[in-house]
Backbone as XML, in Angstrom:
<?xml version="1.0"?>
<chain id="A" units="angstrom">
  <residue number="1" name="MET">
    <atom name="N" x="0.973" y="-1.149" z="0.082"/>
    <atom name="CA" x="0.079" y="-0.070" z="-0.121"/>
    <atom name="C" x="0.824" y="1.030" z="-0.256"/>
  </residue>
  <residue number="2" name="THR">
    <atom name="N" x="0.159" y="2.404" z="-0.678"/>
    <atom name="CA" x="0.951" y="3.536" z="-0.573"/>
    <atom name="C" x="0.144" y="4.701" z="-0.101"/>
  </residue>
  <residue number="3" name="PHE">
    <atom name="N" x="0.703" y="5.621" z="0.602"/>
    <atom name="CA" x="-0.381" y="6.794" z="0.890"/>
    <atom name="C" x="0.556" y="7.905" z="0.481"/>
  </residue>
  <residue number="4" name="PHE">
    <atom name="N" x="-0.300" y="8.876" z="0.084"/>
    <atom name="CA" x="0.680" y="10.417" z="0.123"/>
    <atom name="C" x="-0.647" y="11.514" z="0.076"/>
  </residue>
  <residue number="5" name="ARG">
    <atom name="N" x="-0.138" y="12.411" z="0.943"/>
    <atom name="CA" x="-0.839" y="13.618" z="1.104"/>
    <atom name="C" x="-1.085" y="14.680" z="-0.039"/>
  </residue>
  <residue number="6" name="PHE">
    <atom name="N" x="-1.826" y="15.332" z="-0.199"/>
    <atom name="CA" x="-1.973" y="16.309" z="-1.458"/>
    <atom name="C" x="-2.861" y="17.576" z="-1.274"/>
  </residue>
  <residue number="7" name="THR">
    <atom name="N" x="-2.511" y="18.777" z="-1.275"/>
    <atom name="CA" x="-3.531" y="19.747" z="-1.174"/>
    <atom name="C" x="-3.841" y="20.451" z="-2.475"/>
  </residue>
  <residue number="8" name="ARG">
    <atom name="N" x="-5.068" y="20.832" z="-2.749"/>
    <atom name="CA" x="-5.593" y="21.505" z="-4.155"/>
    <atom name="C" x="-6.705" y="22.544" z="-3.830"/>
  </residue>
  <residue number="9" name="ALA">
    <atom name="N" x="-6.423" y="23.697" z="-3.922"/>
    <atom name="CA" x="-7.755" y="24.433" z="-3.787"/>
    <atom name="C" x="-7.871" y="24.373" z="-2.255"/>
  </residue>
  <residue number="10" name="ASN">
    <atom name="N" x="-6.684" y="24.456" z="-1.254"/>
    <atom name="CA" x="-7.228" y="24.416" z="0.372"/>
    <atom name="C" x="-7.910" y="23.294" z="0.618"/>
  </residue>
  <residue number="11" name="PHE">
    <atom name="N" x="-7.971" y="22.058" z="-0.051"/>
    <atom name="CA" x="-8.576" y="21.185" z="0.518"/>
    <atom name="C" x="-7.431" y="19.840" z="0.338"/>
  </residue>
  <residue number="12" name="PRO">
    <atom name="N" x="-7.081" y="19.806" z="1.449"/>
    <atom name="CA" x="-6.049" y="18.377" z="1.881"/>
    <atom name="C" x="-6.913" y="17.090" z="1.839"/>
  </residue>
  <residue number="13" name="PHE">
    <atom name="N" x="-6.212" y="16.166" z="0.972"/>
    <atom name="CA" x="-6.588" y="14.813" z="0.747"/>
    <atom name="C" x="-5.393" y="13.733" z="0.701"/>
  </residue>
  <residue number="14" name="ILE">
    <atom name="N" x="-5.679" y="12.723" z="0.811"/>
    <atom name="CA" x="-4.692" y="11.496" z="0.821"/>
    <atom name="C" x="-4.970" y="10.503" z="-0.120"/>
  </residue>
  <residue number="15" name="PHE">
    <atom name="N" x="-3.939" y="10.251" z="-0.897"/>
    <atom name="CA" x="-4.262" y="9.263" z="-2.030"/>
    <atom name="C" x="-3.932" y="7.765" z="-1.431"/>
  </residue>
  <residue number="16" name="SER">
    <atom name="N" x="-4.501" y="6.565" z="-2.068"/>
    <atom name="CA" x="-4.324" y="5.411" z="-0.975"/>
    <atom name="C" x="-3.938" y="4.301" z="-2.400"/>
  </residue>
  <residue number="17" name="THR">
    <atom name="N" x="-3.215" y="3.329" z="-2.597"/>
    <atom name="CA" x="-3.171" y="2.432" z="-3.475"/>
    <atom name="C" x="-3.121" y="1.200" z="-2.437"/>
  </residue>
  <residue number="18" name="ALA">
    <atom name="N" x="-3.625" y="0.080" z="-3.401"/>
    <atom name="CA" x="-3.816" y="-1.091" z="-2.590"/>
    <atom name="C" x="-3.214" y="-2.220" z="-3.434"/>
  </residue>
  <residue number="19" name="LEU">
    <atom name="N" x="-3.110" y="-3.454" z="-3.226"/>
    <atom name="CA" x="-2.509" y="-4.738" z="-4.007"/>
    <atom name="C" x="-3.567" y="-5.091" z="-5.061"/>
  </residue>
  <residue number="20" name="ASP">
    <atom name="N" x="-4.945" y="-4.855" z="-4.600"/>
    <atom name="CA" x="-6.169" y="-5.032" z="-5.227"/>
    <atom name="C" x="-5.884" y="-4.324" z="-6.517"/>
  </residue>
  <residue number="21" name="GLY">
    <atom name="N" x="-5.437" y="-3.151" z="-6.641"/>
    <atom name="CA" x="-5.396" y="-2.426" z="-7.783"/>
    <atom name="C" x="-5.995" y="-0.927" z="-7.908"/>
  </residue>
  <residue number="22" name="LYS">
    <atom name="N" x="-6.572" y="-0.636" z="-6.253"/>
    <atom name="CA" x="-7.771" y="0.177" z="-6.483"/>
    <atom name="C" x="-6.739" y="1.474" z="-5.856"/>
  </residue>
  <residue number="23" name="ILE">
    <atom name="N" x="-7.060" y="2.435" z="-6.315"/>
    <atom name="CA" x="-6.895" y="3.905" z="-6.044"/>
    <atom name="C" x="-7.789" y="4.739" z="-5.439"/>
  </residue>
  <residue number="24" name="LYS">
    <atom name="N" x="-7.376" y="5.106" z="-4.622"/>
    <atom name="CA" x="-8.805" y="5.928" z="-3.993"/>
    <atom name="C" x="-8.088" y="7.120" z="-3.386"/>
  </residue>
  <residue number="25" name="ALA">
    <atom name="N" x="-9.002" y="8.420" z="-3.151"/>
    <atom name="CA" x="-8.669" y="9.547" z="-2.767"/>
    <atom name="C" x="-9.416" y="10.168" z="-1.312"/>
  </residue>
  <residue number="26" name="TRP">
    <atom name="N" x="-8.994" y="10.426" z="-0.461"/>
    <atom name="CA" x="-9.700" y="10.649" z="0.684"/>
    <atom name="C" x="-9.591" y="11.746" z="1.416"/>
  </residue>
  <residue number="27" name="LEU">
    <atom name="N" x="-10.689" y="12.635" z="1.715"/>
    <atom name="CA" x="-10.974" y="13.978" z="2.314"/>
    <atom name="C" x="-10.386" y="13.660" z="3.763"/>
  </residue>
  <residue number="28" name="TYR">
    <atom name="N" x="-10.376" y="14.637" z="4.533"/>
    <atom name="CA" x="-10.010" y="14.579" z="6.060"/>
    <atom name="C" x="-11.539" y="14.789" z="6.890"/>
  </residue>
  <residue number="29" name="ASP">
    <atom name="N" x="-12.781" y="14.269" z="6.297"/>
    <atom name="CA" x="-14.053" y="14.135" z="6.801"/>
    <atom name="C" x="-14.353" y="13.035" z="7.625"/>
  </residue>
  <residue number="30" name="ASN">
    <atom name="N" x="-14.079" y="11.861" z="7.398"/>
    <atom name="CA" x="-14.578" y="10.588" z="7.904"/>
    <atom name="C" x="-15.612" y="10.080" z="7.085"/>
  </residue>
  <residue number="31" name="MET">
    <atom name="N" x="-16.051" y="10.589" z="5.894"/>
    <atom name="CA" x="-17.021" y="10.165" z="4.842"/>
    <atom name="C" x="-16.505" y="9.120" z="3.773"/>
  </residue>
  <residue number="32" name="GLY">
    <atom name="N" x="-15.409" y="8.611" z="3.930"/>
    <atom name="CA" x="-14.850" y="7.524" z="2.834"/>
    <atom name="C" x="-14.269" y="7.908" z="2.024"/>
  </residue>
  <residue number="33" name="SER">
    <atom name="N" x="-13.840" y="7.358" z="0.841"/>
    <atom name="CA" x="-13.175" y="7.888" z="-0.121"/>
    <atom name="C" x="-13.842" y="8.337" z="-1.010"/>
  </residue>
  <residue number="34" name="ARG">
    <atom name="N" x="-13.768" y="9.401" z="-1.979"/>
    <atom name="CA" x="-14.070" y="10.413" z="-2.740"/>
    <atom name="C" x="-13.748" y="10.093" z="-4.003"/>
  </residue>
  <residue number="35" name="VAL">
    <atom name="N" x="-12.847" y="9.149" z="-4.274"/>
    <atom name="CA" x="-12.745" y="8.892" z="-5.827"/>
    <atom name="C" x="-12.086" y="7.428" z="-5.740"/>
  </residue>
  <residue number="36" name="ASP">
    <atom name="N" x="-12.467" y="6.683" z="-6.731"/>
    <atom name="CA" x="-11.828" y="5.399" z="-6.984"/>
    <atom name="C" x="-11.514" y="5.071" z="-8.015"/>
  </residue>
  <residue number="37" name="TYR">
    <atom name="N" x="-10.154" y="4.592" z="-8.333"/>
    <atom name="CA" x="-9.552" y="4.586" z="-9.903"/>
    <atom name="C" x="-9.177" y="2.653" z="-9.611"/>
  </residue>
  <residue number="38" name="GLU">
    <atom name="N" x="-9.231" y="2.423" z="-11.109"/>
    <atom name="CA" x="-8.862" y="1.062" z="-11.264"/>
    <atom name="C" x="-7.123" y="1.057" z="-11.645"/>
  </residue>
  <residue number="39" name="ALA">
    <atom name="N" x="-6.308" y="0.584" z="-11.151"/>
    <atom name="CA" x="-5.200" y="0.754" z="-11.628"/>
    <atom name="C" x="-4.303" y="-0.445" z="-12.632"/>
  </residue>
  <residue number="40" name="PRO">
    <atom name="N" x="-4.033" y="-0.023" z="-13.797"/>
    <atom name="CA" x="-3.908" y="-1.071" z="-14.656"/>
    <atom name="C" x="-2.868" y="-1.901" z="-13.923"/>
  </residue>
  <residue number="41" name="GLY">
    <atom name="N" x="-2.644" y="-3.263" z="-14.139"/>
    <atom name="CA" x="-1.989" y="-4.039" z="-13.780"/>
    <atom name="C" x="-2.116" y="-5.113" z="-12.528"/>
  </residue>
  <residue number="42" name="ARG">
    <atom name="N" x="-3.097" y="-4.135" z="-11.851"/>
    <atom name="CA" x="-3.703" y="-4.159" z="-10.439"/>
    <atom name="C" x="-3.062" y="-5.379" z="-9.657"/>
  </residue>
  <residue number="43" name="TRP">
    <atom name="N" x="-1.415" y="-4.603" z="-9.196"/>
    <atom name="CA" x="-0.554" y="-4.977" z="-8.358"/>
    <atom name="C" x="0.131" y="-3.764" z="-7.658"/>
  </residue>
  <residue number="44" name="CYS">
    <atom name="N" x="1.154" y="-4.085" z="-7.490"/>
    <atom name="CA" x="1.970" y="-3.138" z="-6.834"/>
    <atom name="C" x="2.150" y="-1.893" z="-7.870"/>
  </residue>
  <residue number="45" name="THR">
    <atom name="N" x="1.327" y="-0.779" z="-6.922"/>
    <atom name="CA" x="1.416" y="0.602" z="-7.652"/>
    <atom name="C" x="1.836" y="1.635" z="-6.580"/>
  </residue>
  <residue number="46" name="THR">
    <atom name="N" x="2.187" y="2.574" z="-7.213"/>
    <atom name="CA" x="2.571" y="3.772" z="-6.147"/>
    <atom name="C" x="2.395" y="5.243" z="-7.081"/>
  </residue>
  <residue number="47" name="MET">
    <atom name="N" x="1.584" y="6.408" z="-6.489"/>
    <atom name="CA" x="1.333" y="7.444" z="-7.063"/>
    <atom name="C" x="2.123" y="8.599" z="-6.822"/>
  </residue>
  <residue number="48" name="ALA">
    <atom name="N" x="2.137" y="9.645" z="-7.720"/>
    <atom name="CA" x="2.817" y="10.753" z="-7.125"/>
    <atom name="C" x="2.281" y="11.820" z="-8.121"/>
  </residue>
  <residue number="49" name="TYR">
    <atom name="N" x="2.146" y="13.167" z="-7.730"/>
    <atom name="CA" x="1.937" y="14.449" z="-8.720"/>
    <atom name="C" x="3.362" y="15.036" z="-9.066"/>
  </residue>
  <residue number="50" name="SER">
    <atom name="N" x="2.951" y="15.579" z="-10.163"/>
    <atom name="CA" x="4.553" y="16.296" z="-10.678"/>
    <atom name="C" x="4.969" y="17.548" z="-9.915"/>
  </residue>
  <residue number="51" name="ALA">
    <atom name="N" x="6.165" y="17.909" z="-10.067"/>
    <atom name="CA" x="6.617" y="19.031" z="-9.097"/>
    <atom name="C" x="5.779" y="20.187" z="-9.054"/>
  </residue>
  <residue number="52" name="ASP">
    <atom name="N" x="4.910" y="20.542" z="-9.800"/>
    <atom name="CA" x="4.225" y="21.661" z="-9.914"/>
    <atom name="C" x="2.646" y="21.547" z="-9.718"/>
  </residue>
  <residue number="53" name="GLY">
    <atom name="N" x="2.602" y="20.063" z="-9.500"/>
    <atom name="CA" x="1.345" y="19.814" z="-9.049"/>
    <atom name="C" x="0.362" y="19.625" z="-9.642"/>
  </residue>
  <residue number="54" name="THR">
    <atom name="N" x="0.444" y="19.746" z="-10.955"/>
    <atom name="CA" x="-0.598" y="19.627" z="-12.334"/>
    <atom name="C" x="-0.745" y="18.535" z="-13.117"/>
  </residue>
  <residue number="55" name="ARG">
    <atom name="N" x="-0.168" y="17.309" z="-12.708"/>
    <atom name="CA" x="-0.245" y="16.249" z="-13.344"/>
    <atom name="C" x="0.079" y="14.847" z="-12.364"/>
  </residue>
  <residue number="56" name="LEU">
    <atom name="N" x="-0.871" y="13.947" z="-12.555"/>
    <atom name="CA" x="-1.116" y="12.964" z="-11.339"/>
    <atom name="C" x="-0.399" y="11.894" z="-12.543"/>
  </residue>
  <residue number="57" name="PHE">
    <atom name="N" x="0.152" y="10.895" z="-11.498"/>
    <atom name="CA" x="0.977" y="9.721" z="-12.002"/>
    <atom name="C" x="0.780" y="8.591" z="-11.436"/>
  </residue>
  <residue number="58" name="SER">
    <atom name="N" x="0.711" y="7.408" z="-11.861"/>
    <atom name="CA" x="1.076" y="6.126" z="-11.050"/>
    <atom name="C" x="2.099" y="5.559" z="-11.940"/>
  </residue>
  <residue number="59" name="CYS">
    <atom name="N" x="2.627" y="4.274" z="-10.869"/>
    <atom name="CA" x="3.605" y="3.233" z="-11.550"/>
    <atom name="C" x="3.698" y="2.030" z="-10.849"/>
  </residue>
  <residue number="60" name="GLY">
    <atom name="N" x="3.802" y="1.062" z="-11.541"/>
    <atom name="CA" x="3.877" y="-0.065" z="-10.924"/>
    <atom name="C" x="4.080" y="-1.581" z="-11.738"/>
  </residue>
  <residue number="61" name="THR">
    <atom name="N" x="4.201" y="-2.535" z="-11.030"/>
    <atom name="CA" x="4.784" y="-3.781" z="-11.846"/>
    <atom name="C" x="3.053" y="-4.918" z="-11.502"/>
  </residue>
  <residue number="62" name="SER">
    <atom name="N" x="2.982" y="-5.440" z="-12.627"/>
    <atom name="CA" x="1.681" y="-6.550" z="-12.479"/>
    <atom name="C" x="2.331" y="-7.975" z="-11.982"/>
  </residue>
  <residue number="63" name="LYS">
    <atom name="N" x="1.248" y="-8.597" z="-11.902"/>
    <atom name="CA" x="1.808" y="-10.048" z="-11.253"/>
    <atom name="C" x="2.722" y="-10.704" z="-12.208"/>
  </residue>
  <residue number="64" name="ASP">
    <atom name="N" x="2.576" y="-10.442" z="-13.653"/>
    <atom name="CA" x="3.036" y="-11.051" z="-14.587"/>
    <atom name="C" x="4.767" y="-10.137" z="-15.002"/>
  </residue>
  <residue number="65" name="GLY">
    <atom name="N" x="4.812" y="-9.509" z="-13.990"/>
    <atom name="CA" x="6.270" y="-8.736" z="-14.577"/>
    <atom name="C" x="6.467" y="-7.803" z="-15.494"/>
  </residue>
  <residue number="66" name="GLU">
    <atom name="N" x="4.982" y="-7.058" z="-16.054"/>
    <atom name="CA" x="4.833" y="-6.047" z="-16.776"/>
    <atom name="C" x="4.940" y="-4.708" z="-15.686"/>
  </residue>
  <residue number="67" name="SER">
    <atom name="N" x="5.672" y="-3.642" z="-16.092"/>
    <atom name="CA" x="5.778" y="-2.584" z="-15.569"/>
    <atom name="C" x="4.993" y="-1.508" z="-15.993"/>
  </residue>
  <residue number="68" name="HIS">
    <atom name="N" x="4.370" y="-0.562" z="-15.753"/>
    <atom name="CA" x="3.794" y="0.604" z="-16.170"/>
    <atom name="C" x="3.794" y="2.018" z="-15.576"/>
  </residue>
  <residue number="69" name="ILE">
    <atom name="N" x="3.653" y="2.995" z="-16.497"/>
    <atom name="CA" x="3.886" y="4.428" z="-15.876"/>
    <atom name="C" x="2.302" y="5.062" z="-16.663"/>
  </residue>
  <residue number="70" name="ILE">
    <atom name="N" x="1.658" y="5.641" z="-15.761"/>
    <atom name="CA" x="0.391" y="5.822" z="-16.076"/>
    <atom name="C" x="0.339" y="7.455" z="-15.589"/>
  </residue>
  <residue number="71" name="GLU">
    <atom name="N" x="-0.121" y="8.278" z="-16.578"/>
    <atom name="CA" x="-0.697" y="9.851" z="-16.413"/>
    <atom name="C" x="-2.117" y="9.732" z="-16.417"/>
  </residue>
  <residue number="72" name="TRP">
    <atom name="N" x="-2.589" y="10.112" z="-14.939"/>
    <atom name="CA" x="-4.079" y="10.340" z="-14.845"/>
    <atom name="C" x="-4.746" y="11.415" z="-15.417"/>
  </residue>
  <residue number="73" name="ASN">
    <atom name="N" x="-5.998" y="11.586" z="-16.044"/>
    <atom name="CA" x="-6.814" y="12.515" z="-15.813"/>
    <atom name="C" x="-7.587" y="12.685" z="-14.766"/>
  </residue>
  <residue number="74" name="GLU">
    <atom name="N" x="-7.363" y="13.395" z="-13.878"/>
    <atom name="CA" x="-7.940" y="13.575" z="-12.471"/>
    <atom name="C" x="-9.217" y="13.548" z="-12.442"/>
  </residue>
  <residue number="75" name="SER">
    <atom name="N" x="-9.870" y="14.550" z="-13.138"/>
    <atom name="CA" x="-11.042" y="14.754" z="-13.059"/>
    <atom name="C" x="-12.136" y="13.828" z="-13.551"/>
  </residue>
  <residue number="76" name="GLU">
    <atom name="N" x="-11.592" y="12.934" z="-14.393"/>
    <atom name="CA" x="-12.666" y="11.746" z="-15.444"/>
    <atom name="C" x="-12.070" y="10.216" z="-14.332"/>
  </residue>
  <residue number="77" name="GLY">
    <atom name="N" x="-10.960" y="10.345" z="-13.637"/>
    <atom name="CA" x="-10.608" y="9.258" z="-13.235"/>
    <atom name="C" x="-10.057" y="8.359" z="-14.192"/>
  </residue>
  <residue number="78" name="ALA">
    <atom name="N" x="-9.607" y="8.705" z="-15.446"/>
    <atom name="CA" x="-9.595" y="8.019" z="-16.276"/>
    <atom name="C" x="-7.774" y="8.142" z="-16.891"/>
  </residue>
  <residue number="79" name="VAL">
    <atom name="N" x="-7.425" y="7.020" z="-17.851"/>
    <atom name="CA" x="-5.819" y="7.097" z="-18.097"/>
    <atom name="C" x="-5.945" y="8.270" z="-19.123"/>
  </residue>
  <residue number="80" name="LYS">
    <atom name="N" x="-5.077" y="9.045" z="-19.085"/>
    <atom name="CA" x="-4.537" y="9.823" z="-19.967"/>
    <atom name="C" x="-3.663" y="9.537" z="-20.782"/>
  </residue>
  <residue number="81" name="GLU">
    <atom name="N" x="-2.377" y="8.762" z="-20.189"/>
    <atom name="CA" x="-1.478" y="8.461" z="-21.459"/>
    <atom name="C" x="-0.528" y="7.119" z="-20.551"/>
  </residue>
  <residue number="82" name="ARG">
    <atom name="N" x="-0.436" y="6.028" z="-21.326"/>
    <atom name="CA" x="0.128" y="4.924" z="-20.758"/>
    <atom name="C" x="1.493" y="4.531" z="-21.400"/>
  </residue>
  <residue number="83" name="ILE">
    <atom name="N" x="2.191" y="3.733" z="-20.492"/>
    <atom name="CA" x="3.356" y="3.438" z="-21.065"/>
    <atom name="C" x="3.691" y="2.014" z="-20.510"/>
  </residue>
  <residue number="84" name="TRP">
    <atom name="N" x="3.574" y="0.606" z="-21.083"/>
    <atom name="CA" x="3.703" y="-0.497" z="-20.844"/>
    <atom name="C" x="5.274" y="-0.896" z="-20.970"/>
  </residue>
  <residue number="85" name="VAL">
    <atom name="N" x="5.929" y="-1.719" z="-19.972"/>
    <atom name="CA" x="7.106" y="-2.213" z="-20.649"/>
    <atom name="C" x="6.998" y="-3.580" z="-20.334"/>
  </residue>
  <residue number="86" name="SER">
    <atom name="N" x="7.251" y="-4.330" z="-21.035"/>
    <atom name="CA" x="7.172" y="-5.700" z="-20.464"/>
    <atom name="C" x="8.582" y="-6.399" z="-19.886"/>
  </residue>
  <residue number="87" name="GLU">
    <atom name="N" x="8.787" y="-7.437" z="-19.379"/>
    <atom name="CA" x="9.693" y="-7.989" z="-18.660"/>
    <atom name="C" x="10.644" y="-8.342" z="-19.822"/>
  </residue>
  <residue number="88" name="LYS">
    <atom name="N" x="10.412" y="-8.591" z="-20.905"/>
    <atom name="CA" x="11.012" y="-9.033" z="-22.066"/>
    <atom name="C" x="11.967" y="-7.872" z="-22.680"/>
  </residue>
  <residue number="89" name="ASP">
    <atom name="N" x="11.358" y="-6.696" z="-22.705"/>
    <atom name="CA" x="11.728" y="-5.722" z="-23.386"/>
    <atom name="C" x="12.912" y="-5.488" z="-22.380"/>
  </residue>
  <residue number="90" name="LEU">
    <atom name="N" x="13.167" y="-5.689" z="-21.407"/>
    <atom name="CA" x="14.613" y="-5.403" z="-20.470"/>
    <atom name="C" x="15.438" y="-5.909" z="-20.670"/>
  </residue>
</chain>
């Protein structure tokens, strides 16, 4: 699992990732997750924002050994750009 804190428009929230491929965004209001994404590869995933805070990325490795880097469209919870690297490519 991965957790990281981020603030946007004065609203602090936390992103979490889990081994089942679920990515969630949580506010500090005890009302549950606000966003649920399905991470490609559905395995080990971590997330980060770009240095300027405008782009959201995830990266990880599937159970089959395929690595991926994803840029997310935050507002839609959809993949904006995907890069897959097969174990065979390394």
